[in-house]
N, C-alpha and C positions, 0 to 999 in steps of 0.2 A: 504494500500500500504506500509506503514511504517513497519508493522509487518510481512506481508506475501510475498510481492513482492521484495521490495528493499533490504532486507537483503540477498537475494540469491547471492552467490559468483559469479556464471557465469554471472549474469546480471551486477553486480558491475564491473567485469573485462571488459565486453563488453562496458559499458558506459565509463569507464576510458580510454579505448583504442581509442574510436571513437568520443566522445562528450565532451563538457564542460557543465556539468549539472548546472542548476540554479533552485532553488526552491522558489516559491512565496507562501505566506501563506494568505489565505482568511482573509479579514479584515485588517490585518497589512499592506499588500501590495496591497491595493485596487487600487492605482494608476496604478500599473502594470497590474492588472486584466482588468482595463478599456483600457489601452494602447493596449493590445493584444486581446481585445474582448472576454475574457474568460467568458463563460456563465455557466459552470458546472465544478465540480471537481470530480476526478482528470482529468486534461486536459494536454496532452503532446503536446508541440509545438516545432518543430525543425526549427531553423533559420540557414541561411547560414552565412558566415563570414561577409557579409555586413549588416546583420540584417533582411534580407527578409525571410518571412515565406516560408518554403518549404514543411512542413508536419504538420498535426494536427490530433490528435485522442483523443476522450473523453472516459473515463471509466476505470474500473479496469481490469488488465490483469495478468494472471499467468506469472511468469518470462520468460518462454520459448516463450510465445506468445508476450510479450513485446519486447523481442529480435527480433522476426520476424518483428514486426511493426517498430522498430528502424532501422532494416536492410533495409526495404523498403525506409525509409526516407534517409538513407545514400546513397543508390543507386540512388535515385532521385537527391540528391545533387551532386553526381559524374557526372551524365548525364548532369546536368545543367552547371557544371564547364567545361565539355568537349565541350559543344555546345556554350559556350560564348567566 
């Protein structure tokens, strides 16, 4: 992910525009892995502003596919915000 997916400029711009990215590293951040129930890596978890999980995906993704997955998460967050 670090060498193939995340260096993609379109993906970086999309994430910067819509998300606050946080990266946890296996071993070093084991407390956070337990907190969020992370069972595999890479694992993407999208939280709302209150810290509630709204989306989770496991696996490697090409940049365009990851943008699609993150867009689904973003739309879900917007729907949740509208209905609350």
